[in-house]
MARVEX-898949 format. One record per residue: z, x, y of N, C-alpha, C in turn. Coordinates in steps of 0.001 Angstrom, whole numbers, plus 500000, padded with zeros to 6 digits. Layout:
// MARVEX-898949
+--------+--------+--------+--------+--------+--------+--------+--------+--------+
:    n_w :    n_u :    n_v :   ca_w :   ca_u :   ca_v :    c_w :    c_u :    c_v :
+--------+--------+--------+--------+--------+--------+--------+--------+--------+
:      Z :      X :      Y :      Z :      X :      Y :      Z :      X :      Y :
...
+--------+--------+--------+--------+--------+--------+--------+--------+--------+
This chain:
// MARVEX-898949
+--------+--------+--------+--------+--------+--------+--------+--------+--------+
:    n_w :    n_u :    n_v :   ca_w :   ca_u :   ca_v :    c_w :    c_u :    c_v :
+--------+--------+--------+--------+--------+--------+--------+--------+--------+
: 598922 : 626977 : 234938 : 598625 : 628324 : 235885 : 599678 : 628639 : 236783 :
: 600436 : 629386 : 237075 : 601482 : 629710 : 238119 : 600807 : 629554 : 239441 :
: 601996 : 629240 : 240461 : 601469 : 629842 : 241941 : 600516 : 630323 : 242613 :
: 601125 : 631936 : 241970 : 600671 : 633064 : 242054 : 599200 : 632884 : 241627 :
: 599016 : 632798 : 240461 : 597901 : 632645 : 239915 : 596755 : 631468 : 240543 :
: 597304 : 630661 : 240877 : 596436 : 629365 : 241560 : 596216 : 630062 : 242972 :
: 596721 : 630951 : 243466 : 596561 : 631515 : 244713 : 595778 : 632519 : 244962 :
: 595887 : 633336 : 243567 : 594799 : 634308 : 243281 : 593743 : 633829 : 243259 :
: 593413 : 632591 : 242272 : 592001 : 632100 : 242710 : 591265 : 631391 : 243415 :
: 592290 : 630781 : 244314 : 591508 : 630298 : 245948 : 591344 : 631210 : 246035 :
: 591706 : 632280 : 246526 : 591331 : 633839 : 247663 : 590310 : 634467 : 246670 :
: 590164 : 634307 : 245359 : 588659 : 634482 : 244938 : 587810 : 633674 : 244860 :
: 587539 : 632592 : 244730 : 586728 : 631310 : 245160 : 586329 : 631672 : 246411 :
: 587316 : 631785 : 247151 : 587187 : 631901 : 248923 : 585962 : 632638 : 249192 :
: 586475 : 633977 : 248775 : 585859 : 634971 : 248881 : 584446 : 634998 : 248313 :
: 584353 : 634674 : 247004 : 582762 : 634216 : 246481 : 582161 : 633293 : 247170 :
: 582383 : 632167 : 247619 : 581906 : 631531 : 248112 : 581456 : 631368 : 249871 :
: 582112 : 632751 : 249941 : 581908 : 633339 : 251654 : 582624 : 632363 : 252325 :
: 584045 : 631905 : 252224 : 584816 : 630703 : 253210 : 586143 : 632144 : 253853 :
: 585903 : 632799 : 254751 : 586825 : 633377 : 255220 : 588250 : 632542 : 255542 :
: 587867 : 631676 : 256421 : 588592 : 630912 : 256694 : 589422 : 630215 : 255814 :
: 589052 : 629674 : 255080 : 589991 : 629109 : 253718 : 590386 : 630240 : 253242 :
: 590033 : 631054 : 253100 : 591098 : 632627 : 252286 : 592032 : 632561 : 253029 :
: 591767 : 632789 : 254675 : 593046 : 633005 : 255568 : 594081 : 632273 : 255731 :
: 593387 : 630920 : 255574 : 594747 : 629551 : 256087 : 594934 : 628401 : 255261 :
: 594769 : 628781 : 253741 : 594810 : 627212 : 252601 : 596410 : 627542 : 252614 :
: 597102 : 628946 : 252186 : 598392 : 628743 : 252213 : 599381 : 627979 : 253330 :
: 599035 : 628576 : 254237 : 599640 : 627978 : 255512 : 599530 : 626346 : 255650 :
: 598215 : 625814 : 255187 : 597550 : 624099 : 255339 : 598481 : 623720 : 254178 :
: 598244 : 624380 : 253062 : 598981 : 623808 : 251615 : 600582 : 623518 : 251929 :
: 601303 : 624412 : 252956 : 602482 : 624011 : 253403 : 602608 : 622974 : 254285 :
: 601839 : 623198 : 255245 : 601883 : 622026 : 256331 : 601754 : 620384 : 255491 :
: 600381 : 620397 : 254768 : 600291 : 619177 : 253750 : 601341 : 618627 : 253197 :
: 602297 : 619694 : 252073 : 603703 : 619286 : 251423 : 604641 : 618870 : 252371 :
: 604820 : 619173 : 253523 : 605468 : 618602 : 254596 : 605915 : 617925 : 255253 :
: 604137 : 617357 : 255022 : 604092 : 616282 : 255629 : 603337 : 614991 : 254614 :
: 603675 : 615450 : 253354 : 603037 : 614470 : 252508 : 601716 : 614261 : 252817 :
: 601055 : 614943 : 252958 : 599232 : 614548 : 252653 : 598842 : 613919 : 251694 :
: 597626 : 613578 : 251549 : 596902 : 613379 : 250016 : 595639 : 614654 : 250066 :
: 595411 : 614642 : 248554 : 594446 : 615902 : 248545 : 593889 : 615847 : 249830 :
: 592749 : 614620 : 249616 : 591899 : 614345 : 250279 : 592215 : 614999 : 251931 :
: 593234 : 614540 : 252760 : 593602 : 614937 : 253915 : 593668 : 616417 : 254007 :
: 594166 : 617249 : 252928 : 594500 : 618636 : 253117 : 592639 : 618817 : 253029 :
: 591950 : 618423 : 252002 : 590508 : 619026 : 251825 : 589708 : 619087 : 253318 :
: 590006 : 617821 : 253877 : 589123 : 617520 : 255005 : 589877 : 618486 : 256436 :
: 591150 : 618701 : 256204 : 591718 : 619901 : 257059 : 591401 : 621331 : 256883 :
: 591139 : 621767 : 255892 : 591039 : 622992 : 255479 : 589457 : 622927 : 255660 :
: 588295 : 622063 : 255333 : 586736 : 622335 : 255527 : 587073 : 622205 : 257259 :
: 587377 : 621344 : 257527 : 587339 : 621043 : 259235 : 587431 : 622908 : 259908 :
: 588650 : 623129 : 259372 : 588540 : 624885 : 259879 : 587791 : 625770 : 259834 :
: 587304 : 625926 : 258609 : 585676 : 626717 : 257469 : 584628 : 625971 : 258796 :
: 584616 : 624983 : 259155 : 583490 : 624727 : 259820 : 583527 : 625074 : 261219 :
: 584354 : 624636 : 261873 : 584995 : 624786 : 263267 : 585033 : 626527 : 263380 :
: 585621 : 627627 : 262671 : 585147 : 629250 : 262941 : 583875 : 629410 : 262642 :
: 583311 : 628619 : 261600 : 581666 : 628814 : 261195 : 580540 : 628720 : 262271 :
: 581087 : 627194 : 263112 : 580024 : 627410 : 264319 : 580289 : 627957 : 265536 :
: 581729 : 628480 : 265701 : 581813 : 629229 : 266658 : 581582 : 630452 : 266639 :
: 581517 : 631385 : 265682 : 580775 : 632446 : 264781 : 579252 : 632169 : 265083 :
: 579066 : 631308 : 264916 : 577339 : 631060 : 264905 : 576754 : 631145 : 266021 :
: 577628 : 630481 : 267091 : 577444 : 630511 : 268213 : 577335 : 631866 : 269303 :
: 578545 : 632162 : 268733 : 578336 : 633840 : 269567 : 577579 : 634792 : 269243 :
: 577266 : 634627 : 267959 : 576041 : 635505 : 267665 : 574868 : 635034 : 267974 :
: 574644 : 634106 : 268105 : 573538 : 633585 : 268826 : 572855 : 633983 : 269930 :
: 574450 : 633779 : 271407 : 574372 : 634261 : 272630 : 574538 : 635691 : 272219 :
: 574857 : 636334 : 271292 : 574665 : 638021 : 271205 : 573475 : 638232 : 271145 :
: 572827 : 638109 : 270386 : 571711 : 638112 : 269911 : 570533 : 637975 : 271096 :
: 570465 : 637002 : 271970 : 569689 : 636468 : 272882 : 569390 : 637589 : 273766 :
: 570589 : 638356 : 273940 : 570531 : 639556 : 275029 : 570147 : 639112 : 276412 :
: 570741 : 637795 : 276536 : 570519 : 637475 : 278176 : 571175 : 638345 : 279359 :
: 570292 : 638872 : 280438 : 570819 : 639479 : 281181 : 572101 : 639280 : 281933 :
: 572586 : 640255 : 282650 : 573899 : 640164 : 283139 : 573508 : 639550 : 284366 :
: 574567 : 638672 : 285011 : 574447 : 637936 : 286200 : 575568 : 638931 : 287167 :
+--------+--------+--------+--------+--------+--------+--------+--------+--------+
């Protein structure tokens, strides 16, 4: 597989799995991982951490918005 087709496959899979953060930042983190000689496990951990963090932040914001707290 060429680098271009790998990138397209990663973006397709991330979209299919509904992981927009991974779709957005995989290339940036891959470049950093190469520069810093990360293991595959370190790269996977970093990209999953970003996805989880963003999902938690979005979920919290959605719950607060949905609660319709009165303005103070």
